[in-house]
GUFI-791938 format. One line per 8 residues: number of its first residue (from 1); for each residue y, z, x of N, C-alpha, C. Coordinates in steps of 0.2 Angstrom, whole numbers, plus 2048, in hexadecimal, padded with zeros to 3 digits. Atoms other than C-alpha are relative to their C-alpha. Layout:
NUM	Y:Z:X:Y:Z:X:Y:Z:X ~ ... $
REM end
This chain:
1	7FD:7FA:802:E36:E21:408:7FA:804:7FD ~ 806:7FC:801:E26:E2B:409:801:807:7FF ~ 7FF:7F9:801:E25:E3D:402:7FB:804:805 ~ 805:7FD:7FC:E18:E41:40F:804:803:806 ~ 7FD:7FC:7FB:E1D:E4E:41C:7FC:800:806 ~ 804:801:7FA:E19:E4B:42E:7FD:807:803 ~ 804:7FA:7FE:E0C:E57:436:804:804:805 ~ 7FC:7FC:7FB:E18:E5D:444:805:805:7FC $
9	7FC:7FC:804:E23:E64:436:7FC:805:7FC ~ 804:7FB:803:E15:E6C:42C:7FD:805:804 ~ 803:7FB:7FC:E0F:E75:43B:805:805:801 ~ 7FB:7FB:800:E20:E7E:43B:802:803:7F9 ~ 7FE:7FE:807:E23:E80:428:7FA:7FF:7FB ~ 805:800:806:E18:E84:419:804:7FD:7FA ~ 7FD:803:806:E1E:E78:40B:7FE:803:7FA ~ 802:7FD:807:E1E:E81:3FA:800:7FB:7FA $
17	7FF:804:806:E25:E75:3ED:806:7FC:801 ~ 7FA:805:7FF:E31:E66:3EB:806:803:7FB ~ 7FA:7FE:803:E43:E6B:3E6:803:7FB:7FC ~ 7FC:806:803:E4A:E5A:3E2:7FF:7FA:805 ~ 801:806:7FD:E4A:E48:3E7:806:7FB:7FE ~ 7FB:805:802:E58:E3B:3E8:800:7FA:804 ~ 801:807:7FD:E5C:E2A:3EF:800:801:808 ~ 800:800:7F9:E5F:E30:401:7FB:805:803 $
25	804:7FB:7FD:E52:E3E:403:7FC:804:7FB ~ 804:7FB:804:E47:E4C:3FC:800:807:803 ~ 7FF:7F9:7FE:E48:E5F:3FD:7FA:804:7FE ~ 805:7FC:801:E3A:E6B:3FE:802:807:801 ~ 800:7F9:7FF:E39:E7E:3FD:7FB:801:805 ~ 805:7FF:7FB:E30:E84:40D:801:807:803 ~ 800:7FA:7FC:E2C:E93:418:7FF:7FF:807 ~ 801:800:7F8:E2F:E94:42B:7FA:804:802 $
33	806:7FC:7FF:E1E:E99:431:801:805:806 ~ 7FF:7FB:7FB:E25:EA2:440:804:806:7FE ~ 7FC:7FB:802:E33:EAC:438:7FF:802:7F9 ~ 802:7FF:807:E2C:EAC:426:806:800:7FC ~ 7FA:801:804:E3D:EA7:420:800:7FA:7FB ~ 800:806:805:E3F:E9C:410:806:7FC:802 ~ 7FB:805:7FE:E48:E8C:414:800:7FA:7FB ~ 800:806:804:E4D:E7C:40C:7FF:7FA:805 $
41	802:805:7FB:E44:E6D:415:802:7F9:7FC ~ 7FD:807:803:E4E:E5C:412:7FE:7FB:804 ~ 801:806:7FC:E47:E4C:417:804:7FA:7FE ~ 7FC:805:802:E53:E3E:418:7FD:7F9:802 ~ 803:807:7FF:E4C:E2C:416:804:7FB:804 ~ 7FC:805:7FD:E51:E1F:422:807:802:802 ~ 7F9:7FD:7FF:E5F:E29:429:805:7FC:804 ~ 7FC:804:7FC:E65:E1C:435:7FF:7F9:7FF $
49	801:807:802:E61:E0C:42C:806:7FC:800 ~ 7FA:804:7FF:E73:E07:42C:806:805:803 ~ 7FA:7FC:7FD:E84:E0D:433:802:805:7FC ~ 7FE:7FB:805:E89:E16:423:7FC:806:800 ~ 804:7FB:801:E7A:E20:421:7FF:804:807 ~ 800:7FD:7F9:E79:E24:434:806:805:801 ~ 7FA:7FC:7FF:E8B:E2A:434:800:806:7FB ~ 800:7FA:804:E88:E35:425:7FB:805:802 $
57	805:7FB:7FE:E79:E3D:42C:802:804:807 ~ 7FE:7FD:7FA:E81:E40:43D:806:805:7FF ~ 7FA:7FB:802:E91:E48:435:7FD:806:7FD ~ 803:7FA:803:E86:E54:42B:7FD:804:805 ~ 804:7FB:7FB:E7C:E5A:43A:805:802:805 ~ 7FB:7FD:7FB:E8B:E5B:446:805:805:7FD ~ 7FB:7FB:802:E97:E64:43B:7FD:806:7FE ~ 804:7FA:802:E8A:E70:434:7FE:804:806 $
65	801:7FD:7FA:E85:E74:446:806:804:803 ~ 7FA:7FD:7FD:E97:E78:44B:802:806:7FB ~ 7FE:7FA:805:E9A:E83:43B:7FB:805:7FF ~ 806:7FB:801:E8A:E8D:43D:803:807:800 ~ 7FF:7F9:800:E8C:E9F:438:805:802:7FB ~ 7FC:7FE:806:E99:E9E:42A:7FC:802:7FA ~ 804:7FE:806:E93:EA8:41B:800:7FC:7FA ~ 7FF:804:806:E99:E9B:40F:7FF:7F9:801 $
73	802:807:7FF:E93:E8B:417:7F8:800:802 ~ 808:800:800:E80:E87:416:7FE:7FF:808 ~ 802:800:7F9:E77:E89:427:7FB:7FB:801 ~ 805:804:7FE:E6D:E7C:42F:7FC:803:806 ~ 804:7FC:7FB:E5F:E84:438:7FD:7FB:806 ~ 804:804:7FC:E56:E75:440:800:7F8:7FE ~ 801:807:801:E55:E62:442:7FA:7FD:803 ~ 806:803:7FD:E45:E58:444:7FF:7F9:7FE $
81	801:807:801:E42:E46:446:7F9:7FF:7FD ~ 806:802:803:E34:E3D:43D:7FC:7FC:805 ~ 804:804:7FC:E25:E34:445:802:7F9:800 ~ 7FF:807:801:E2B:E24:43E:807:7FE:804 ~ 7FA:801:7FD:E3C:E26:447:805:7FD:7FC ~ 7FB:802:805:E45:E21:437:803:806:7FC ~ 7FE:7FA:804:E45:E31:42D:802:806:804 ~ 7FE:7FA:7FC:E4C:E42:432:7FF:806:7FB $
89	800:7FA:804:E49:E54:42C:805:805:802 ~ 7FB:7FA:7FF:E56:E61:42A:7FE:806:7FC ~ 802:7FA:803:E52:E73:427:806:804:7FF ~ 7FA:7FC:802:E5F:E7D:41E:7FE:807:7FD ~ 801:7FA:803:E60:E8F:418:7FF:7FE:7F8 ~ 801:801:807:E59:E90:406:805:803:7FB ~ 7FC:7FD:805:E64:E92:3F7:7FD:7FE:7FA ~ 804:801:806:E5D:E93:3E6:803:7FB:7FB $
97	7FD:804:805:E69:E89:3DC:807:7FD:802 ~ 7F9:803:7FF:E7A:E80:3DB:805:802:7FA ~ 7FB:7FF:805:E8A:E82:3D1:7FF:7FC:7FA ~ 800:804:805:E87:E73:3C7:7FA:802:7FB ~ 806:7FD:804:E76:E7A:3C0:802:806:7FC ~ 7FE:7F9:803:E7E:E8B:3BD:805:7FF:7FA ~ 7FB:801:805:E8D:E84:3B3:7FC:7FD:7FA ~ 803:803:806:E81:E79:3A8:7FC:806:7FD $
105	804:7FB:803:E76:E89:3A5:805:805:7FC ~ 7FB:7FC:803:E86:E92:39F:7FF:807:801 ~ 802:7F9:7FE:E82:EA2:3A8:805:804:804 ~ 7FB:7FD:7FC:E92:EA5:3B2:804:805:7FC ~ 7FC:7FB:802:E9B:EB5:3AE:807:800:804 ~ 7F9:801:7FD:EAE:EB7:3B2:800:802:807 ~ 800:7FE:7F9:EAA:EC1:3C2:7FD:7FB:804 ~ 804:805:7FC:E9E:EB3:3C8:805:7FB:802 $
113	7FB:806:7FF:EAC:EA6:3C6:805:802:805 ~ 7FC:7FD:7FB:EB8:EB1:3D0:7FE:800:807 ~ 803:7FF:7F9:EAC:EB4:3DE:7FF:7F9:803 ~ 801:807:7FE:EA7:EA2:3DF:806:7FD:803 ~ 7FA:803:7FE:EB9:E9C:3E0:803:804:807 ~ 7FE:7FC:7FA:EBD:EAA:3ED:7FC:7FD:806 ~ 804:802:7FB:EAE:EA4:3F8:802:7F9:802 ~ 7FE:807:7FF:EB3:E92:3F6:806:7FF:804 $
121	7F9:800:7FD:EC5:E95:3FC:7FE:802:808 ~ 802:7FE:7F9:EBD:E9E:40B:7FD:7FB:804 ~ 804:806:7FC:EB2:E8F:410:805:7FB:801 ~ 7FB:805:7FF:EC1:E83:40E:804:802:805 ~ 7FB:7FD:7FA:ECC:E8E:419:7FD:7FF:806 ~ 804:800:7FA:EBF:E8E:426:7FF:7F9:802 ~ 800:807:7FE:EBC:E7B:426:807:7FD:801 ~ 7FA:803:7FF:ECE:E77:424:804:803:807 $
129	7FD:7FE:7FA:ED3:E82:433:7FE:7FC:806 ~ 802:805:7FA:EC9:E76:43E:801:7F9:7FE ~ 7FE:807:802:ED1:E67:435:7FA:7FC:7FE ~ 806:804:802:EC1:E62:42D:801:800:7F8 ~ 7FF:801:807:EC2:E5B:41B:7F9:7FE:7FE ~ 807:801:802:EB2:E5C:411:7FF:7FA:7FC ~ 800:806:803:EB6:E4E:405:7FB:7FF:7FA ~ 805:801:805:EA8:E51:3F9:7FE:807:7FC $
137	801:7FA:803:EAB:E62:3F1:7FF:7FF:7F8 ~ 802:801:807:EA2:E62:3E0:7FB:806:7FE ~ 805:7FB:802:E97:E6F:3D6:7F9:800:804 ~ 806:801:7FD:E87:E68:3DD:7FF:801:807 ~ 800:7FE:7F9:E8C:E6B:3EF:802:807:801 ~ 7FF:7F9:7FF:E90:E7D:3EC:7FA:804:7FE ~ 806:7FD:801:E80:E86:3EE:800:808:7FF ~ 800:7F9:802:E7C:E97:3E7:7F9:804:800 $
145	806:7FC:800:E6F:EA5:3E8:801:805:7FB ~ 800:7FC:806:E6B:EB3:3DC:805:806:801 ~ 7FB:7FB:7FF:E78:EBF:3E3:807:7FC:800 ~ 7FA:804:801:E86:EB1:3E0:803:7FF:806 ~ 7FD:803:7FA:E88:EAD:3F2:800:7F9:800 ~ 7FF:807:801:E8F:E9C:3F3:801:7FD:807 ~ 800:803:7F9:E8D:E90:402:802:7F8:7FE ~ 7FE:808:800:E95:E7E:404:7FB:7FC:803 $
153	806:804:7FD:E88:E71:407:803:7F8:800 ~ 800:807:7FF:E87:E5E:40B:807:7FE:803 ~ 7FB:802:7FC:E93:E59:419:800:7F9:802 ~ 801:807:7FE:E8E:E47:419:806:7FC:800 ~ 7FA:804:800:E9F:E41:414:806:804:803 ~ 7FB:7FC:7FD:EA9:E4E:41E:803:7FC:805 ~ 7FD:804:7FB:EB6:E48:42A:805:804:804 ~ 7FB:7FD:7FC:EC0:E4F:438:807:7FD:800 $
161	7F9:803:800:ED3:E4C:437:802:7FF:807 ~ 7FE:800:7F9:ED4:E4E:44A:7FE:7F9:803 ~ 802:806:7FD:ECC:E3D:44C:805:7FB:7FF ~ 7FA:804:800:EDC:E35:447:807:803:7FE ~ 7FA:7FD:802:EE9:E42:444:7FE:807:7FE ~ 801:7F9:802:EEB:E54:43D:804:801:7FA ~ 7FC:7FF:806:EF3:E5C:42E:807:800:801 ~ 7F9:801:7FF:F04:E5D:436:802:7F9:800 $
169	7FE:807:800:F04:E4A:438:7FA:7FC:7FC ~ 805:803:804:EF9:E44:429:800:7F9:7FF ~ 7FF:807:801:EFF:E32:42A:7FB:7FD:805 ~ 804:804:7FB:EF5:E2E:43A:7F8:7FF:7FE ~ 807:802:802:EE3:E30:433:7FF:7FB:7FB ~ 801:805:805:EDC:E21:42A:7F9:801:7FE ~ 806:7FE:803:ECE:E27:41F:7FE:7FB:7FA ~ 802:804:805:EC3:E1E:413:802:803:7F9 $
177	7FE:7FE:807:EC8:E1E:400:7FA:801:7FB ~ 806:7FF:805:EB6:E1F:3F9:7FC:806:802 ~ 804:7FA:7FE:EB1:E31:3FB:800:804:7FA ~ 800:7FB:805:EAD:E3F:3EF:7FD:7FD:7F9 ~ 802:802:806:EA5:E3E:3DE:807:7FF:7FC ~ 7FA:802:803:EB2:E36:3D2:803:805:7FC ~ 7FD:7FA:804:EB5:E45:3C7:804:805:804 ~ 7FD:7FB:7FC:EBA:E4F:3D5:805:7FD:806 $
185	7FC:804:7FB:EC4:E42:3DF:807:801:7FF ~ 7F9:7FF:800:ED6:E45:3E3:804:7FA:7FE ~ 7FC:806:803:EE3:E39:3DB:802:7FB:806 ~ 7FE:805:7FB:EE9:E32:3EC:7FA:7FC:802 ~ 806:804:7FE:ED7:E2D:3F0:7FE:7FB:7FA ~ 801:805:805:ED5:E25:3DF:804:7FA:800 ~ 7FB:805:800:EE4:E1B:3E2:7FF:7FC:807 ~ 802:804:7FA:EDC:E14:3F3:804:802:806 $
193	7FD:7FD:7FA:EE6:E1F:3FF:7FB:801:806 ~ 804:7FE:7FA:EDF:E20:411:804:805:804 ~ 7FC:7FB:7FC:EEC:E2D:416:800:806:7FC ~ 800:7FA:803:EE7:E3D:40F:7FD:806:804 ~ 801:7FA:7FC:EE3:E4F:415:7FB:805:7FD ~ 804:7FB:803:EDB:E5F:411:801:802:7F8 ~ 7FF:7FF:807:EE3:E60:400:7FB:7FD:7FB ~ 805:803:804:ED6:E54:3F9:7FA:805:7FE $
201	805:7FB:801:EC9:E63:3FB:803:805:7FB ~ 7FD:7FB:805:ED5:E6E:3F1:800:7FD:7F9 ~ 800:803:807:ED7:E62:3E3:7F8:800:7FD ~ 806:800:802:EC4:E61:3E2:7FE:807:7FE ~ 802:7F9:802:EC2:E74:3E2:804:802:7F9 ~ 7FD:7FF:806:ECF:E75:3D4:7FC:7FD:7FA ~ 805:803:805:EC4:E69:3CA:7FA:804:7FE ~ 806:7FC:801:EB5:E74:3CD:802:807:7FC $
209	7FE:7FA:803:EBF:E84:3C8:801:7FE:7F8 ~ 7FF:802:807:EC4:E7B:3B7:7FA:7FF:7FD ~ 807:801:803:EB2:E76:3B4:7FD:807:7FF ~ 803:7FA:802:EAC:E88:3B6:804:804:7FA ~ 7FD:7FD:805:EB9:E8E:3AA:7FF:7FD:7F9 ~ 801:803:806:EB6:E81:39D:7F9:7FE:7FE ~ 808:801:801:EA3:E7E:3A0:7FF:7F8:800 ~ 801:807:800:EA6:E6B:3A1:805:7FD:805 $
217	7FC:803:7FB:EAE:E5F:3AE:807:7FF:7FD ~ 7F9:800:802:EC1:E5F:3AD:803:7F9:7FF ~ 7FE:807:800:EC4:E4C:3B1:7FA:7FC:800 ~ 806:804:800:EB4:E43:3AC:801:7F9:7FF ~ 7FE:807:801:EBA:E31:3AF:7FA:7FC:800 ~ 805:804:800:EAF:E23:3AC:801:7FA:805 ~ 7FE:805:7FA:EB8:E18:3B9:806:802:803 ~ 7FB:7FE:7FC:EC5:E19:3C6:807:800:7FB $
225	7FA:800:804:ED3:E14:3B9:800:805:7FB ~ 801:7FB:805:ECC:E1F:3AC:801:807:802 ~ 7FF:7F9:7FD:ECC:E2E:3B8:807:801:801 ~ 7F9:7FF:7FF:EDE:E2B:3BC:804:802:7F9 ~ 7FD:7FE:807:EE2:E2B:3A9:7FF:807:7FE ~ 802:7F9:802:ED9:E3B:3A6:804:805:804 ~ 7FB:7FC:7FC:EE3:E43:3B4:807:800:7FE ~ 7F9:800:803:EF3:E3D:3AD:801:803:7F9 $
233	800:7FD:807:EEF:E44:39C:802:807:801 ~ 7FE:7F9:7FF:EF0:E55:3A4:806:801:804 ~ 7FA:7FF:7FB:EFD:E53:3B2:806:7FC:7FE ~ 7FB:804:801:F08:E46:3AB:801:7FA:805 ~ 7FF:806:7FC:F0E:E36:3B3:805:802:806 ~ 7FC:7FF:7FA:F16:E36:3C5:807:7FD:7FF ~ 7F9:803:801:F29:E33:3C6:800:7FB:806 ~ 7FF:806:7FB:F30:E24:3D0:801:803:807 $
241	7FF:7FD:7F9:F36:E30:3DE:7F9:802:803 ~ 807:7FE:7FD:F24:E37:3E0:7FC:7FA:802 ~ 804:806:7FE:F1D:E25:3E1:803:7FE:806 ~ 7FC:803:7FA:F2A:E20:3EE:7FE:805:806 ~ 801:7FB:7FB:F27:E30:3F8:7F9:7FF:802 ~ 807:801:7FE:F14:E2D:3F8:7FF:7FA:804 ~ 801:806:7FD:F16:E1B:3FD:803:800:807 ~ 7FD:7FF:7F9:F21:E20:40C:7FD:805:804 $
249	803:7FA:7FC:F17:E2F:411:805:804:803 ~ 7FB:7FC:7FE:F26:E39:412:7FE:807:801 ~ 802:7F9:7FF:F24:E4B:418:802:804:7F9 ~ 7FE:7FD:806:F24:E57:409:807:804:800 ~ 7F9:7FC:7FF:F34:E61:40F:805:7FB:7FD ~ 7FA:805:802:F3F:E51:40B:7FE:7FD:7F9 ~ 802:803:807:F37:E4D:3FA:805:802:7FB ~ 7FB:7FE:805:F43:E4D:3EB:7FC:805:7FB $
257	802:7FC:805:F41:E5A:3DE:7FC:7FD:7FA ~ 805:803:805:F33:E57:3D1:804:7FF:7F9 ~ 7FD:802:807:F39:E4F:3C0:7FB:7FE:7FC ~ 806:802:804:F28:E4E:3B8:802:800:7F8 ~ 7FF:7FF:807:F30:E53:3A7:803:7F9:7FE ~ 7FD:806:802:F3A:E42:3A7:7FB:7FA:800 ~ 805:806:7FF:F2A:E38:3AB:7FD:7FF:7F9 ~ 803:802:806:F22:E2F:39D:7F8:800:801 $
265	808:7FF:7FF:F0F:E34:39C:7FD:7FA:7FD ~ 805:806:802:F01:E27:39A:7FE:802:7F9 ~ 801:7FD:806:EFD:E32:38B:802:807:7FF ~ 7FD:7FA:801:F01:E42:383:7FC:806:804 ~ 804:7FB:7FC:EFD:E51:38F:7FD:805:7FB ~ 803:7FA:803:EF1:E5E:389:801:806:804 ~ 800:7FA:7FC:EF2:E70:38D:7FB:801:805 ~ 804:7FF:7FA:EEB:E74:39E:7FF:807:802 $
273	801:7F9:7FD:EE4:E83:3A7:806:801:805 ~ 7FA:7FF:7FC:EF2:E8B:3B2:7FF:7FD:807 ~ 801:803:7F9:EEA:E84:3C2:802:7F9:800 ~ 7FF:807:801:EEC:E72:3BC:808:7FF:7FE ~ 7F9:800:802:EFD:E75:3B4:805:801:805 ~ 7FB:7FE:7FB:F05:E7C:3C3:802:7FB:805 ~ 7FE:805:7FB:F04:E6D:3CF:7FD:7FA:7FD ~ 803:806:802:F02:E5B:3CA:7FD:7FC:806 $
281	804:803:7FB:EF7:E4F:3D4:805:7FC:805 ~ 7FB:804:7FC:F07:E46:3DA:803:804:806 ~ 7FD:7FC:7FC:F0D:E55:3E3:7FB:804:805 ~ 805:7FC:7FD:EFD:E5D:3E9:7FE:7FF:807 ~ 803:801:7F9:EF9:E54:3F9:804:803:805 ~ 7FB:7FD:7FA:F08:E5B:403:7FF:807:800 ~ 800:7F8:800:F06:E6D:3FD:7FA:804:7FF ~ 806:7FC:801:EF5:E72:3F9:7FC:801:806 $
289	804:7FE:7FB:EEB:E7C:405:7FD:806:7FF ~ 804:7FA:802:EDE:E8A:405:804:806:803 ~ 7FC:7FA:7FE:EE9:E9A:406:7FB:806:803 ~ 804:7FB:7FE:EE4:EAA:40F:7FB:804:7FB ~ 804:7FE:805:EDF:EB1:3FF:803:7FC:7FA ~ 7FD:805:804:EE1:EA5:3F1:806:803:7FB ~ 7FB:7FE:804:EF1:EA6:3E7:7FF:801:7F9 ~ 802:800:807:EE9:EA4:3D6:7FD:807:7FE $
297	802:7F9:801:EE6:EB5:3CD:7F9:801:7FF ~ 808:800:800:ED3:EB1:3CB:7FE:802:807 ~ 803:7FF:7F9:ED1:EB2:3DE:803:807:802 ~ 7FE:7F9:7FF:EDC:EC2:3DF:7FC:805:7FE ~ 804:7FB:803:ED1:ECB:3D3:7F9:7FF:804 ~ 806:801:7FC:EC2:EC4:3DD:800:804:806 ~ 7FF:7FD:7FA:EC9:ECB:3ED:7FF:808:7FF ~ 800:7F9:801:ECB:EDC:3E5:7F9:802:7FE $
305	807:7FE:801:EB9:EDC:3DF:7FC:801:806 ~ 804:7FF:7F9:EB3:ED9:3F1:802:806:803 ~ 7FE:7FB:7FC:EBD:EE7:3F8:7FF:807:7FC ~ 801:7F9:803:EBC:EF5:3EB:7FC:800:7F9 ~ 804:801:807:EB1:EEF:3DC:7F9:7FF:802 ~ 808:801:7FF:E9E:EED:3D9:7FF:7F9:801 ~ 802:807:7FF:E95:EDD:3DE:7FF:7FD:7FA ~ 802:804:806:E93:ECF:3D1:7F9:801:7FE $
313	808:7FF:802:E83:ED1:3C7:7FD:7FA:802 ~ 804:806:7FE:E75:EC5:3CC:800:7FB:7FA ~ 801:806:805:E74:EB4:3C4:7F9:7FF:7FE ~ 806:803:802:E66:EAD:3BA:800:7F9:803 ~ 7FF:806:7FD:E62:E9E:3C4:7FC:7FA:7FD ~ 804:806:802:E5C:E8C:3C0:7FF:7FC:807 ~ 802:804:7FA:E54:E80:3CC:805:7FB:802 ~ 7FB:805:7FE:E60:E75:3D7:7FC:7F9:801 $
321	803:807:7FF:E5D:E62:3D7:804:7FD:806 ~ 7FD:803:7FB:E61:E57:3E5:806:7FB:7FE $
REM end
């Protein structure tokens, strides 16, 4: 896991400084010698040492190459192999920070939150229109620049539903149940389901929205069971009918009416933001999807800002970590 950069890479890029390092790789800020454009140079250690790592690397490269050009998805400029035939270099467009760092710095104004949500919905609509599920939406994967432009990154856990079905027939795909960071993981995944669809990204985005509003994670569970308990504190316990419907994978049109008021919660529910109080986790899988312009009032106001109002003021940025 050497931090040394191969000579054929340094011939193309001037490396300025290290942005961050993690278990899987390291990222530098660099400049393309030919175009003079600032880029992010990511070195992935032992990218193909096992099937899991190889699959993650392959998915990130292949999906980003196919989604090239969308303004709210990070752009992959180049892919270079290392001299040792084990590591690999990915060259991305440079983004100055991420949403996790910005939330911690407490510098988001109301208009920034609206604009970030609007862009997030746009990105999800684009991905979902191709039956692609990101499966790892979280603040650190939403990159930002000084003009509050947001781009979704890290497609290593993304999955195409067309590999085993589609949204019209969500029972066919068999997907892994260990995806996404726990705090942003949808309830059906926490319960071990392998029959889920695009709604898991919408759940994660709702958690991100709540975190922007409150300044702290909405469901900071310490374990899978504790995560479910924290969710039920807000949404209440599912009814018997909802449990049966989920077990049978019935289409949403034949589901019985909700009777959540009659359910006995695991603990006393606390007041929730409107977005979380409107739909419980037991109902969301069948009905949540990214709308043409999001139905929540925050996104309506963001859309009006884009069409007839001033641009959001610049952010004061903090350095992004891997």
